[in-house]
N, CA, C and O atoms as a Tripos MOL2 file, in Angstrom:
@<TRIPOS>MOLECULE
protein
  304   303    76     0     0
PROTEIN
NO_CHARGES

@<TRIPOS>ATOM
      1 N         -78.6300 -197.6800    1.2160 N.3       1 MET1
      2 CA        -79.0570 -197.8720   -0.0280 C.3       1 MET1
      3 C         -78.8830 -196.5610   -1.2990 C.2       1 MET1
      4 O         -79.4980 -195.4970   -1.2470 O.2       1 MET1
      5 N         -78.1430 -196.8540   -2.1310 N.am      2 ALA2
      6 CA        -77.8820 -195.6010   -2.9100 C.3       2 ALA2
      7 C         -78.8050 -195.3340   -4.0370 C.2       2 ALA2
      8 O         -79.4840 -196.2860   -4.4240 O.2       2 ALA2
      9 N         -78.9200 -194.3230   -4.5550 N.am      3 TYR3
     10 CA        -79.6500 -193.7550   -5.4420 C.3       3 TYR3
     11 C         -79.0800 -193.0710   -6.7670 C.2       3 TYR3
     12 O         -78.5550 -191.9710   -6.5960 O.2       3 TYR3
     13 N         -79.1030 -193.3980   -7.6000 N.am      4 GLU4
     14 CA        -78.2790 -192.8700   -8.8480 C.3       4 GLU4
     15 C         -79.3690 -192.2090   -9.9230 C.2       4 GLU4
     16 O         -80.1690 -192.8520  -10.6030 O.2       4 GLU4
     17 N         -79.2100 -190.8500   -9.9050 N.am      5 TYR5
     18 CA        -79.9570 -190.0620  -10.5280 C.3       5 TYR5
     19 C         -79.4910 -189.5250  -11.9170 C.2       5 TYR5
     20 O         -78.4680 -188.8410  -11.9050 O.2       5 TYR5
     21 N         -80.0800 -189.7340  -13.0560 N.am      6 ASP6
     22 CA        -79.5520 -189.3940  -14.6350 C.3       6 ASP6
     23 C         -80.2430 -187.9450  -14.8600 C.2       6 ASP6
     24 O         -81.3420 -188.2350  -15.3320 O.2       6 ASP6
     25 N         -80.1840 -186.9000  -14.7900 N.am      7 TYR7
     26 CA        -80.1600 -185.7150  -15.0080 C.3       7 TYR7
     27 C         -80.1560 -185.0800  -16.3510 C.2       7 TYR7
     28 O         -80.3780 -183.8940  -16.5960 O.2       7 TYR7
     29 N         -79.8680 -186.0530  -17.2050 N.am      8 GLY8
     30 CA        -79.5280 -185.9540  -18.7310 C.3       8 GLY8
     31 C         -78.2370 -185.0500  -18.6250 C.2       8 GLY8
     32 O         -77.5610 -184.7690  -17.6360 O.2       8 GLY8
     33 N         -78.0980 -184.6640  -20.0040 N.am      9 ARG9
     34 CA        -76.9370 -184.0350  -20.4110 C.3       9 ARG9
     35 C         -76.8910 -182.5360  -19.7330 C.2       9 ARG9
     36 O         -77.8150 -181.7260  -19.6570 O.2       9 ARG9
     37 N         -75.5720 -182.4140  -19.2770 N.am     10 ARG10
     38 CA        -75.4960 -181.2320  -18.5030 C.3      10 ARG10
     39 C         -74.3810 -180.2680  -19.5630 C.2      10 ARG10
     40 O         -73.7370 -180.6390  -20.5440 O.2      10 ARG10
     41 N         -74.4650 -179.0190  -18.9540 N.am     11 GLY11
     42 CA        -73.6390 -178.0990  -19.8480 C.3      11 GLY11
     43 C         -72.5220 -178.4720  -19.8790 C.2      11 GLY11
     44 O         -71.9770 -179.2640  -19.1110 O.2      11 GLY11
     45 N         -71.8880 -177.6740  -21.1920 N.am     12 LEU12
     46 CA        -70.1670 -177.9160  -20.9050 C.3      12 LEU12
     47 C         -69.3500 -177.0120  -19.8610 C.2      12 LEU12
     48 O         -69.2710 -175.7850  -19.8040 O.2      12 LEU12
     49 N         -68.9190 -177.7430  -19.2620 N.am     13 TYR13
     50 CA        -68.2880 -177.2910  -17.8260 C.3      13 TYR13
     51 C         -66.7410 -177.6890  -17.7490 C.2      13 TYR13
     52 O         -66.4030 -178.6240  -18.4750 O.2      13 TYR13
     53 N         -65.6450 -177.0140  -16.8560 N.am     14 ARG14
     54 CA        -64.5950 -176.8890  -16.5560 C.3      14 ARG14
     55 C         -64.8780 -178.2520  -15.5510 C.2      14 ARG14
     56 O         -66.0240 -178.3410  -15.1120 O.2      14 ARG14
     57 N         -64.1630 -179.0290  -15.2680 N.am     15 SER15
     58 CA        -63.8900 -180.0270  -13.8490 C.3      15 SER15
     59 C         -62.9360 -179.2160  -12.7250 C.2      15 SER15
     60 O         -61.9040 -178.5470  -12.7580 O.2      15 SER15
     61 N         -63.7950 -179.6260  -11.8180 N.am     16 ARG16
     62 CA        -63.0420 -178.8670  -10.5340 C.3      16 ARG16
     63 C         -61.8350 -180.0590  -10.0530 C.2      16 ARG16
     64 O         -61.0760 -179.9180   -9.0940 O.2      16 ARG16
     65 N         -61.8710 -181.0300  -10.8090 N.am     17 SER17
     66 CA        -61.1270 -182.1580  -10.1750 C.3      17 SER17
     67 C         -59.8170 -182.4750  -11.1750 C.2      17 SER17
     68 O         -59.0640 -183.4400  -11.0400 O.2      17 SER17
     69 N         -59.7340 -181.5760  -12.0720 N.am     18 GLY18
     70 CA        -58.8420 -181.9850  -13.5270 C.3      18 GLY18
     71 C         -57.5850 -181.4150  -12.9200 C.2      18 GLY18
     72 O         -57.4470 -180.7580  -11.8880 O.2      18 GLY18
     73 N         -56.5780 -181.8810  -13.9300 N.am     19 ILE19
     74 CA        -55.4010 -181.7240  -13.4630 C.3      19 ILE19
     75 C         -54.8020 -180.1780  -13.9570 C.2      19 ILE19
     76 O         -53.9150 -179.7750  -13.2050 O.2      19 ILE19
     77 N         -55.0310 -179.5530  -14.7240 N.am     20 LEU20
     78 CA        -54.7770 -178.5100  -15.3960 C.3      20 LEU20
     79 C         -55.7210 -177.8410  -15.9910 C.2      20 LEU20
     80 O         -55.9130 -177.9560  -17.2020 O.2      20 LEU20
     81 N         -56.5450 -176.9330  -15.1030 N.am     21 PHE21
     82 CA        -58.1020 -176.2520  -15.1500 C.3      21 PHE21
     83 C         -58.9480 -177.0580  -15.3270 C.2      21 PHE21
     84 O         -60.0540 -176.6050  -15.0340 O.2      21 PHE21
     85 N         -58.9660 -178.2500  -15.7390 N.am     22 GLY22
     86 CA        -59.8600 -179.2440  -15.8850 C.3      22 GLY22
     87 C         -60.9950 -179.1140  -17.2620 C.2      22 GLY22
     88 O         -62.2240 -179.1940  -17.2510 O.2      22 GLY22
     89 N         -60.2500 -178.9350  -18.1640 N.am     23 VAL23
     90 CA        -60.6050 -178.6290  -19.3770 C.3      23 VAL23
     91 C         -60.8900 -179.8050  -20.1180 C.2      23 VAL23
     92 O         -61.9480 -179.9880  -20.7190 O.2      23 VAL23
     93 N         -59.7920 -180.7250  -20.0630 N.am     24 CYS24
     94 CA        -59.9980 -182.1660  -20.9040 C.3      24 CYS24
     95 C         -60.9130 -183.0300  -19.9870 C.2      24 CYS24
     96 O         -61.6080 -183.7940  -20.6560 O.2      24 CYS24
     97 N         -61.0490 -183.0950  -19.0560 N.am     25 LYS25
     98 CA        -62.1270 -183.8300  -17.8270 C.3      25 LYS25
     99 C         -63.5400 -183.0560  -18.5470 C.2      25 LYS25
    100 O         -64.3110 -183.6770  -19.2790 O.2      25 LYS25
    101 N         -63.6810 -181.8570  -18.2550 N.am     26 GLY26
    102 CA        -64.9320 -181.5740  -18.7430 C.3      26 GLY26
    103 C         -65.2320 -181.6600  -20.1310 C.2      26 GLY26
    104 O         -66.4520 -181.6540  -20.2910 O.2      26 GLY26
    105 N         -64.4620 -181.7540  -21.4230 N.am     27 ILE27
    106 CA        -65.1550 -181.8570  -22.3770 C.3      27 ILE27
    107 C         -65.0690 -183.8060  -22.4160 C.2      27 ILE27
    108 O         -65.6530 -184.4350  -23.2980 O.2      27 ILE27
    109 N         -64.5270 -184.2610  -21.6830 N.am     28 ALA28
    110 CA        -64.3490 -186.0000  -21.6450 C.3      28 ALA28
    111 C         -65.5710 -186.0920  -21.2830 C.2      28 ALA28
    112 O         -66.2970 -186.6720  -22.0900 O.2      28 ALA28
    113 N         -66.2200 -185.5790  -20.0000 N.am     29 GLU29
    114 CA        -67.5290 -186.0040  -19.3570 C.3      29 GLU29
    115 C         -68.5130 -185.4470  -20.3800 C.2      29 GLU29
    116 O         -69.3550 -186.3150  -20.6080 O.2      29 GLU29
    117 N         -68.7370 -184.3350  -21.0870 N.am     30 TYR30
    118 CA        -69.5240 -183.8000  -21.7250 C.3      30 TYR30
    119 C         -70.0050 -184.8320  -22.7810 C.2      30 TYR30
    120 O         -71.1360 -185.2460  -23.0380 O.2      30 TYR30
    121 N         -68.5780 -185.1650  -23.4040 N.am     31 PHE31
    122 CA        -69.3670 -186.0390  -24.5050 C.3      31 PHE31
    123 C         -69.3730 -187.6500  -24.3550 C.2      31 PHE31
    124 O         -69.5990 -188.3800  -25.3200 O.2      31 PHE31
    125 N         -69.1170 -188.1100  -23.1240 N.am     32 ASP32
    126 CA        -69.0890 -189.4260  -22.6530 C.3      32 ASP32
    127 C         -67.7710 -190.3040  -23.0660 C.2      32 ASP32
    128 O         -67.8260 -191.5330  -23.0190 O.2      32 ASP32
    129 N         -66.5450 -189.5940  -23.4870 N.am     33 VAL33
    130 CA        -65.4700 -190.3910  -23.8970 C.3      33 VAL33
    131 C         -64.6130 -190.7770  -22.6450 C.2      33 VAL33
    132 O         -64.9590 -190.6600  -21.4700 O.2      33 VAL33
    133 N         -63.2640 -191.3270  -23.1920 N.am     34 SER34
    134 CA        -62.1400 -191.2430  -22.3890 C.3      34 SER34
    135 C         -61.3790 -190.4270  -22.0730 C.2      34 SER34
    136 O         -60.6810 -189.9850  -22.9860 O.2      34 SER34
    137 N         -61.1470 -189.8180  -20.5590 N.am     35 LEU35
    138 CA        -60.5240 -188.8000  -20.3930 C.3      35 LEU35
    139 C         -59.2020 -189.1860  -20.7940 C.2      35 LEU35
    140 O         -58.6010 -188.2870  -21.3830 O.2      35 LEU35
    141 N         -58.5620 -190.2820  -20.6440 N.am     36 PHE36
    142 CA        -57.3020 -190.8240  -20.9850 C.3      36 PHE36
    143 C         -57.0830 -190.3370  -22.7120 C.2      36 PHE36
    144 O         -56.2560 -189.5460  -23.1660 O.2      36 PHE36
    145 N         -58.0340 -191.0420  -23.3610 N.am     37 TRP37
    146 CA        -57.8300 -190.7950  -24.8620 C.3      37 TRP37
    147 C         -58.0990 -189.2900  -25.5720 C.2      37 TRP37
    148 O         -57.9590 -189.1060  -26.7810 O.2      37 TRP37
    149 N         -58.5580 -188.1170  -24.5000 N.am     38 THR38
    150 CA        -58.9780 -187.0970  -24.6420 C.3      38 THR38
    151 C         -57.5890 -186.0340  -24.6920 C.2      38 THR38
    152 O         -57.2570 -185.2680  -25.5970 O.2      38 THR38
    153 N         -56.9610 -186.2850  -23.4410 N.am     39 ARG39
    154 CA        -55.5510 -186.1880  -22.6890 C.3      39 ARG39
    155 C         -54.7880 -186.1700  -24.0110 C.2      39 ARG39
    156 O         -54.3490 -185.1590  -24.5600 O.2      39 ARG39
    157 N         -54.6830 -187.5280  -24.4790 N.am     40 MET40
    158 CA        -53.5440 -188.0030  -25.1470 C.3      40 MET40
    159 C         -53.7510 -187.2070  -26.8610 C.2      40 MET40
    160 O         -52.8930 -187.1500  -27.7420 O.2      40 MET40
    161 N         -55.1370 -186.6850  -26.9030 N.am     41 ILE41
    162 CA        -55.3160 -186.2700  -28.2850 C.3      41 ILE41
    163 C         -54.7670 -184.7050  -28.5270 C.2      41 ILE41
    164 O         -54.3010 -183.9980  -29.4200 O.2      41 ILE41
    165 N         -55.1060 -184.6570  -27.2550 N.am     42 VAL42
    166 CA        -54.8370 -182.6380  -26.8440 C.3      42 VAL42
    167 C         -53.3050 -182.7830  -27.0470 C.2      42 VAL42
    168 O         -52.8450 -182.0370  -27.9120 O.2      42 VAL42
    169 N         -52.3900 -183.6390  -26.3850 N.am     43 PHE43
    170 CA        -51.0990 -183.6540  -25.8860 C.3      43 PHE43
    171 C         -50.4390 -183.6990  -27.2830 C.2      43 PHE43
    172 O         -49.6550 -182.8550  -27.7180 O.2      43 PHE43
    173 N         -50.8220 -184.6830  -27.8500 N.am     44 LEU44
    174 CA        -50.5610 -184.9330  -29.1950 C.3      44 LEU44
    175 C         -50.4050 -184.2620  -30.0110 C.2      44 LEU44
    176 O         -49.4430 -184.2430  -30.7780 O.2      44 LEU44
    177 N         -51.7640 -183.2570  -29.9940 N.am     45 THR45
    178 CA        -51.9290 -182.0650  -31.0980 C.3      45 THR45
    179 C         -50.9350 -181.0880  -30.5180 C.2      45 THR45
    180 O         -50.1730 -180.5560  -31.3250 O.2      45 THR45
    181 N         -50.8210 -180.7520  -29.1670 N.am     46 PHE46
    182 CA        -49.9000 -179.7280  -28.6500 C.3      46 PHE46
    183 C         -48.6240 -180.1110  -29.0360 C.2      46 PHE46
    184 O         -47.9610 -179.0750  -29.0840 O.2      46 PHE46
    185 N         -47.8100 -181.2430  -29.3920 N.am     47 VAL47
    186 CA        -46.8570 -181.4690  -29.5930 C.3      47 VAL47
    187 C         -46.7070 -181.2530  -30.7700 C.2      47 VAL47
    188 O         -45.9050 -180.3390  -30.9620 O.2      47 VAL47
    189 N         -47.2430 -181.8120  -31.9220 N.am     48 PHE48
    190 CA        -47.3700 -181.8420  -33.5890 C.3      48 PHE48
    191 C         -47.2190 -180.4200  -34.1880 C.2      48 PHE48
    192 O         -46.5360 -180.1170  -35.1660 O.2      48 PHE48
    193 N         -48.1590 -179.4160  -33.2440 N.am     49 THR49
    194 CA        -48.5740 -178.3560  -34.0600 C.3      49 THR49
    195 C         -47.5340 -177.1750  -33.2360 C.2      49 THR49
    196 O         -47.2470 -176.0820  -33.7260 O.2      49 THR49
    197 N         -47.1400 -177.5860  -32.1210 N.am     50 GLY50
    198 CA        -46.6000 -176.4120  -31.4380 C.3      50 GLY50
    199 C         -47.6280 -175.7050  -30.5630 C.2      50 GLY50
    200 O         -48.7920 -176.1040  -30.5380 O.2      50 GLY50
    201 N         -47.2150 -174.6540  -29.8410 N.am     51 PHE51
    202 CA        -47.9360 -174.1640  -28.3530 C.3      51 PHE51
    203 C         -49.1440 -173.2410  -28.9980 C.2      51 PHE51
    204 O         -50.2920 -173.3820  -28.5750 O.2      51 PHE51
    205 N         -48.7680 -172.0710  -30.2770 N.am     52 CYS52
    206 CA        -49.8280 -171.3560  -30.4090 C.3      52 CYS52
    207 C         -51.0920 -171.7290  -30.8980 C.2      52 CYS52
    208 O         -52.0090 -171.0310  -30.4660 O.2      52 CYS52
    209 N         -51.4250 -172.6870  -31.7260 N.am     53 PRO53
    210 CA        -53.1270 -172.8900  -31.5730 C.3      53 PRO53
    211 C         -53.3660 -173.9340  -30.7030 C.2      53 PRO53
    212 O         -54.3950 -173.5660  -30.1360 O.2      53 PRO53
    213 N         -53.0940 -174.8910  -30.2920 N.am     54 VAL54
    214 CA        -53.4650 -175.6120  -29.4460 C.3      54 VAL54
    215 C         -52.9780 -175.0280  -27.7810 C.2      54 VAL54
    216 O         -53.7860 -175.2780  -26.8860 O.2      54 VAL54
    217 N         -51.9710 -174.4400  -27.4830 N.am     55 GLY55
    218 CA        -52.0170 -173.8500  -26.2500 C.3      55 GLY55
    219 C         -52.9530 -172.5940  -26.0510 C.2      55 GLY55
    220 O         -53.6580 -172.4350  -25.0550 O.2      55 GLY55
    221 N         -52.8840 -171.8100  -27.0060 N.am     56 ILE56
    222 CA        -53.7320 -170.6510  -27.0000 C.3      56 ILE56
    223 C         -55.2440 -171.5770  -26.8030 C.2      56 ILE56
    224 O         -55.7200 -171.5710  -25.6680 O.2      56 ILE56
    225 N         -55.8190 -172.1850  -27.6490 N.am     57 ALA57
    226 CA        -57.0190 -172.4870  -27.7110 C.3      57 ALA57
    227 C         -57.5910 -173.3600  -26.2920 C.2      57 ALA57
    228 O         -58.7450 -173.6180  -25.9490 O.2      57 ALA57
    229 N         -56.2200 -173.6980  -25.6150 N.am     58 TYR58
    230 CA        -56.6120 -174.6300  -24.4760 C.3      58 TYR58
    231 C         -56.9810 -173.3740  -23.2090 C.2      58 TYR58
    232 O         -57.9890 -173.2820  -22.5080 O.2      58 TYR58
    233 N         -55.6200 -172.4060  -23.2530 N.am     59 ILE59
    234 CA        -56.1610 -171.1270  -22.4160 C.3      59 ILE59
    235 C         -57.2410 -170.5870  -22.5270 C.2      59 ILE59
    236 O         -57.8170 -170.3700  -21.4610 O.2      59 ILE59
    237 N         -57.8950 -170.1900  -23.7160 N.am     60 LEU60
    238 CA        -59.1220 -169.8130  -23.9370 C.3      60 LEU60
    239 C         -60.1090 -170.1350  -23.4970 C.2      60 LEU60
    240 O         -60.9830 -169.4430  -22.9740 O.2      60 LEU60
    241 N         -60.0460 -171.6330  -23.7340 N.am     61 ALA61
    242 CA        -61.0640 -172.5680  -23.3020 C.3      61 ALA61
    243 C         -61.2090 -172.7710  -21.4330 C.2      61 ALA61
    244 O         -62.1990 -173.2290  -20.8640 O.2      61 ALA61
    245 N         -60.2850 -172.4210  -20.9480 N.am     62 ALA62
    246 CA        -60.2740 -172.7030  -19.3200 C.3      62 ALA62
    247 C         -60.7640 -171.5490  -19.0720 C.2      62 ALA62
    248 O         -61.7270 -171.5980  -18.3070 O.2      62 ALA62
    249 N         -60.3700 -170.1690  -19.5450 N.am     63 LEU63
    250 CA        -61.0260 -169.0960  -19.4030 C.3      63 LEU63
    251 C         -62.5460 -168.7280  -19.6590 C.2      63 LEU63
    252 O         -63.2190 -167.9050  -19.0390 O.2      63 LEU63
    253 N         -62.8360 -169.3430  -20.4720 N.am     64 LEU64
    254 CA        -64.3740 -169.2100  -21.0790 C.3      64 LEU64
    255 C         -65.1500 -170.2330  -20.7550 C.2      64 LEU64
    256 O         -66.2540 -170.0440  -21.2660 O.2      64 LEU64
    257 N         -65.1080 -171.4730  -20.0070 N.am     65 MET65
    258 CA        -65.4760 -172.3090  -19.7460 C.3      65 MET65
    259 C         -66.1540 -172.0260  -18.3260 C.2      65 MET65
    260 O         -65.4180 -171.4470  -17.5280 O.2      65 MET65
    261 N         -67.3930 -172.3320  -17.9020 N.am     66 LYS66
    262 CA        -67.5120 -171.8910  -16.2910 C.3      66 LYS66
    263 C         -67.3480 -172.9950  -15.7960 C.2      66 LYS66
    264 O         -67.5370 -174.0180  -16.4550 O.2      66 LYS66
    265 N         -66.9430 -173.0090  -14.4680 N.am     67 PRO67
    266 CA        -66.5100 -173.9890  -13.4230 C.3      67 PRO67
    267 C         -67.6860 -174.9610  -13.2940 C.2      67 PRO67
    268 O         -68.8070 -174.4540  -13.2560 O.2      67 PRO67
    269 N         -67.6030 -175.9600  -13.2400 N.am     68 GLU68
    270 CA        -68.5210 -177.4070  -12.5370 C.3      68 GLU68
    271 C         -69.4360 -176.7950  -11.4870 C.2      68 GLU68
    272 O         -68.9030 -176.2800  -10.5040 O.2      68 GLU68
    273 N         -70.6110 -176.7990  -11.5840 N.am     69 PRO69
    274 CA        -71.1790 -176.5220  -10.3870 C.3      69 PRO69
    275 C         -71.0270 -177.1460   -8.9750 C.2      69 PRO69
    276 O         -70.4400 -178.2240   -9.0570 O.2      69 PRO69
    277 N         -71.3430 -176.8380   -7.7990 N.am     70 ARG70
    278 CA        -71.3280 -177.3890   -6.7010 C.3      70 ARG70
    279 C         -72.2350 -177.9630   -6.5620 C.2      70 ARG70
    280 O         -73.2600 -177.4880   -7.0520 O.2      70 ARG70
    281 N         -72.3230 -179.3930   -5.7570 N.am     71 TRP71
    282 CA        -73.4630 -179.6230   -5.4790 C.3      71 TRP71
    283 C         -73.4790 -180.0860   -3.7580 C.2      71 TRP71
    284 O         -72.8490 -180.9920   -3.2110 O.2      71 TRP71
    285 N         -74.1490 -179.4000   -3.3500 N.am     72 TYR72
    286 CA        -74.1580 -179.5030   -1.7020 C.3      72 TYR72
    287 C         -75.0950 -180.7820   -1.3350 C.2      72 TYR72
    288 O         -75.9390 -181.1140   -2.1670 O.2      72 TYR72
    289 N         -74.9910 -181.4190   -0.2750 N.am     73 ARG73
    290 CA        -75.5990 -182.5300    0.4610 C.3      73 ARG73
    291 C         -75.9850 -181.8750    1.7040 C.2      73 ARG73
    292 O         -75.1710 -181.7090    2.6120 O.2      73 ARG73
    293 N         -77.0590 -181.5410    1.7670 N.am     74 TYR74
    294 CA        -77.7850 -181.1560    3.2730 C.3      74 TYR74
    295 C         -77.9910 -182.2030    4.1470 C.2      74 TYR74
    296 O         -78.7470 -183.0680    3.7050 O.2      74 TYR74
    297 N         -77.4610 -182.4230    5.4720 N.am     75 PRO75
    298 CA        -77.7310 -183.0220    6.3710 C.3      75 PRO75
    299 C         -79.4720 -183.4380    6.7000 C.2      75 PRO75
    300 O         -80.4120 -182.6660    6.8900 O.2      75 PRO75
    301 N         -79.4480 -185.0800    6.6750 N.am     76 ALA76
    302 CA        -80.7830 -184.8310    6.8700 C.3      76 ALA76
    303 C         -81.2220 -184.8410    8.4700 C.2      76 ALA76
    304 O         -82.3930 -184.6320    8.7910 O.2      76 ALA76
@<TRIPOS>BOND
     1     1     2 1
     2     2     3 1
     3     3     4 2
     4     3     5 am
     5     5     6 1
     6     6     7 1
     7     7     8 2
     8     7     9 am
     9     9    10 1
    10    10    11 1
    11    11    12 2
    12    11    13 am
    13    13    14 1
    14    14    15 1
    15    15    16 2
    16    15    17 am
    17    17    18 1
    18    18    19 1
    19    19    20 2
    20    19    21 am
    21    21    22 1
    22    22    23 1
    23    23    24 2
    24    23    25 am
    25    25    26 1
    26    26    27 1
    27    27    28 2
    28    27    29 am
    29    29    30 1
    30    30    31 1
    31    31    32 2
    32    31    33 am
    33    33    34 1
    34    34    35 1
    35    35    36 2
    36    35    37 am
    37    37    38 1
    38    38    39 1
    39    39    40 2
    40    39    41 am
    41    41    42 1
    42    42    43 1
    43    43    44 2
    44    43    45 am
    45    45    46 1
    46    46    47 1
    47    47    48 2
    48    47    49 am
    49    49    50 1
    50    50    51 1
    51    51    52 2
    52    51    53 am
    53    53    54 1
    54    54    55 1
    55    55    56 2
    56    55    57 am
    57    57    58 1
    58    58    59 1
    59    59    60 2
    60    59    61 am
    61    61    62 1
    62    62    63 1
    63    63    64 2
    64    63    65 am
    65    65    66 1
    66    66    67 1
    67    67    68 2
    68    67    69 am
    69    69    70 1
    70    70    71 1
    71    71    72 2
    72    71    73 am
    73    73    74 1
    74    74    75 1
    75    75    76 2
    76    75    77 am
    77    77    78 1
    78    78    79 1
    79    79    80 2
    80    79    81 am
    81    81    82 1
    82    82    83 1
    83    83    84 2
    84    83    85 am
    85    85    86 1
    86    86    87 1
    87    87    88 2
    88    87    89 am
    89    89    90 1
    90    90    91 1
    91    91    92 2
    92    91    93 am
    93    93    94 1
    94    94    95 1
    95    95    96 2
    96    95    97 am
    97    97    98 1
    98    98    99 1
    99    99   100 2
   100    99   101 am
   101   101   102 1
   102   102   103 1
   103   103   104 2
   104   103   105 am
   105   105   106 1
   106   106   107 1
   107   107   108 2
   108   107   109 am
   109   109   110 1
   110   110   111 1
   111   111   112 2
   112   111   113 am
   113   113   114 1
   114   114   115 1
   115   115   116 2
   116   115   117 am
   117   117   118 1
   118   118   119 1
   119   119   120 2
   120   119   121 am
   121   121   122 1
   122   122   123 1
   123   123   124 2
   124   123   125 am
   125   125   126 1
   126   126   127 1
   127   127   128 2
   128   127   129 am
   129   129   130 1
   130   130   131 1
   131   131   132 2
   132   131   133 am
   133   133   134 1
   134   134   135 1
   135   135   136 2
   136   135   137 am
   137   137   138 1
   138   138   139 1
   139   139   140 2
   140   139   141 am
   141   141   142 1
   142   142   143 1
   143   143   144 2
   144   143   145 am
   145   145   146 1
   146   146   147 1
   147   147   148 2
   148   147   149 am
   149   149   150 1
   150   150   151 1
   151   151   152 2
   152   151   153 am
   153   153   154 1
   154   154   155 1
   155   155   156 2
   156   155   157 am
   157   157   158 1
   158   158   159 1
   159   159   160 2
   160   159   161 am
   161   161   162 1
   162   162   163 1
   163   163   164 2
   164   163   165 am
   165   165   166 1
   166   166   167 1
   167   167   168 2
   168   167   169 am
   169   169   170 1
   170   170   171 1
   171   171   172 2
   172   171   173 am
   173   173   174 1
   174   174   175 1
   175   175   176 2
   176   175   177 am
   177   177   178 1
   178   178   179 1
   179   179   180 2
   180   179   181 am
   181   181   182 1
   182   182   183 1
   183   183   184 2
   184   183   185 am
   185   185   186 1
   186   186   187 1
   187   187   188 2
   188   187   189 am
   189   189   190 1
   190   190   191 1
   191   191   192 2
   192   191   193 am
   193   193   194 1
   194   194   195 1
   195   195   196 2
   196   195   197 am
   197   197   198 1
   198   198   199 1
   199   199   200 2
   200   199   201 am
   201   201   202 1
   202   202   203 1
   203   203   204 2
   204   203   205 am
   205   205   206 1
   206   206   207 1
   207   207   208 2
   208   207   209 am
   209   209   210 1
   210   210   211 1
   211   211   212 2
   212   211   213 am
   213   213   214 1
   214   214   215 1
   215   215   216 2
   216   215   217 am
   217   217   218 1
   218   218   219 1
   219   219   220 2
   220   219   221 am
   221   221   222 1
   222   222   223 1
   223   223   224 2
   224   223   225 am
   225   225   226 1
   226   226   227 1
   227   227   228 2
   228   227   229 am
   229   229   230 1
   230   230   231 1
   231   231   232 2
   232   231   233 am
   233   233   234 1
   234   234   235 1
   235   235   236 2
   236   235   237 am
   237   237   238 1
   238   238   239 1
   239   239   240 2
   240   239   241 am
   241   241   242 1
   242   242   243 1
   243   243   244 2
   244   243   245 am
   245   245   246 1
   246   246   247 1
   247   247   248 2
   248   247   249 am
   249   249   250 1
   250   250   251 1
   251   251   252 2
   252   251   253 am
   253   253   254 1
   254   254   255 1
   255   255   256 2
   256   255   257 am
   257   257   258 1
   258   258   259 1
   259   259   260 2
   260   259   261 am
   261   261   262 1
   262   262   263 1
   263   263   264 2
   264   263   265 am
   265   265   266 1
   266   266   267 1
   267   267   268 2
   268   267   269 am
   269   269   270 1
   270   270   271 1
   271   271   272 2
   272   271   273 am
   273   273   274 1
   274   274   275 1
   275   275   276 2
   276   275   277 am
   277   277   278 1
   278   278   279 1
   279   279   280 2
   280   279   281 am
   281   281   282 1
   282   282   283 1
   283   283   284 2
   284   283   285 am
   285   285   286 1
   286   286   287 1
   287   287   288 2
   288   287   289 am
   289   289   290 1
   290   290   291 1
   291   291   292 2
   292   291   293 am
   293   293   294 1
   294   294   295 1
   295   295   296 2
   296   295   297 am
   297   297   298 1
   298   298   299 1
   299   299   300 2
   300   299   301 am
   301   301   302 1
   302   302   303 1
   303   303   304 2
@<TRIPOS>SUBSTRUCTURE
     1 MET1         2 RESIDUE 1 A MET
     2 ALA2         6 RESIDUE 1 A ALA
     3 TYR3        10 RESIDUE 1 A TYR
     4 GLU4        14 RESIDUE 1 A GLU
     5 TYR5        18 RESIDUE 1 A TYR
     6 ASP6        22 RESIDUE 1 A ASP
     7 TYR7        26 RESIDUE 1 A TYR
     8 GLY8        30 RESIDUE 1 A GLY
     9 ARG9        34 RESIDUE 1 A ARG
    10 ARG10       38 RESIDUE 1 A ARG
    11 GLY11       42 RESIDUE 1 A GLY
    12 LEU12       46 RESIDUE 1 A LEU
    13 TYR13       50 RESIDUE 1 A TYR
    14 ARG14       54 RESIDUE 1 A ARG
    15 SER15       58 RESIDUE 1 A SER
    16 ARG16       62 RESIDUE 1 A ARG
    17 SER17       66 RESIDUE 1 A SER
    18 GLY18       70 RESIDUE 1 A GLY
    19 ILE19       74 RESIDUE 1 A ILE
    20 LEU20       78 RESIDUE 1 A LEU
    21 PHE21       82 RESIDUE 1 A PHE
    22 GLY22       86 RESIDUE 1 A GLY
    23 VAL23       90 RESIDUE 1 A VAL
    24 CYS24       94 RESIDUE 1 A CYS
    25 LYS25       98 RESIDUE 1 A LYS
    26 GLY26      102 RESIDUE 1 A GLY
    27 ILE27      106 RESIDUE 1 A ILE
    28 ALA28      110 RESIDUE 1 A ALA
    29 GLU29      114 RESIDUE 1 A GLU
    30 TYR30      118 RESIDUE 1 A TYR
    31 PHE31      122 RESIDUE 1 A PHE
    32 ASP32      126 RESIDUE 1 A ASP
    33 VAL33      130 RESIDUE 1 A VAL
    34 SER34      134 RESIDUE 1 A SER
    35 LEU35      138 RESIDUE 1 A LEU
    36 PHE36      142 RESIDUE 1 A PHE
    37 TRP37      146 RESIDUE 1 A TRP
    38 THR38      150 RESIDUE 1 A THR
    39 ARG39      154 RESIDUE 1 A ARG
    40 MET40      158 RESIDUE 1 A MET
    41 ILE41      162 RESIDUE 1 A ILE
    42 VAL42      166 RESIDUE 1 A VAL
    43 PHE43      170 RESIDUE 1 A PHE
    44 LEU44      174 RESIDUE 1 A LEU
    45 THR45      178 RESIDUE 1 A THR
    46 PHE46      182 RESIDUE 1 A PHE
    47 VAL47      186 RESIDUE 1 A VAL
    48 PHE48      190 RESIDUE 1 A PHE
    49 THR49      194 RESIDUE 1 A THR
    50 GLY50      198 RESIDUE 1 A GLY
    51 PHE51      202 RESIDUE 1 A PHE
    52 CYS52      206 RESIDUE 1 A CYS
    53 PRO53      210 RESIDUE 1 A PRO
    54 VAL54      214 RESIDUE 1 A VAL
    55 GLY55      218 RESIDUE 1 A GLY
    56 ILE56      222 RESIDUE 1 A ILE
    57 ALA57      226 RESIDUE 1 A ALA
    58 TYR58      230 RESIDUE 1 A TYR
    59 ILE59      234 RESIDUE 1 A ILE
    60 LEU60      238 RESIDUE 1 A LEU
    61 ALA61      242 RESIDUE 1 A ALA
    62 ALA62      246 RESIDUE 1 A ALA
    63 LEU63      250 RESIDUE 1 A LEU
    64 LEU64      254 RESIDUE 1 A LEU
    65 MET65      258 RESIDUE 1 A MET
    66 LYS66      262 RESIDUE 1 A LYS
    67 PRO67      266 RESIDUE 1 A PRO
    68 GLU68      270 RESIDUE 1 A GLU
    69 PRO69      274 RESIDUE 1 A PRO
    70 ARG70      278 RESIDUE 1 A ARG
    71 TRP71      282 RESIDUE 1 A TRP
    72 TYR72      286 RESIDUE 1 A TYR
    73 ARG73      290 RESIDUE 1 A ARG
    74 TYR74      294 RESIDUE 1 A TYR
    75 PRO75      298 RESIDUE 1 A PRO
    76 ALA76      302 RESIDUE 1 A ALA
């Protein structure tokens, strides 16, 4: 029997299972939007504006956002 708990909105965290630092996945989970479109928006903004604004903001976000907390399941 599976149980699903809704703990409400969590904080903004970097995902531990993301591709590059987990920033896009953390943002997509926080705002409950598609991960694909979040990555596409970041990538297209990166391409059209150059490295400086988006690349630096992405690296800063990766450094400043806390990693997602680990949830341990203890054996019964």
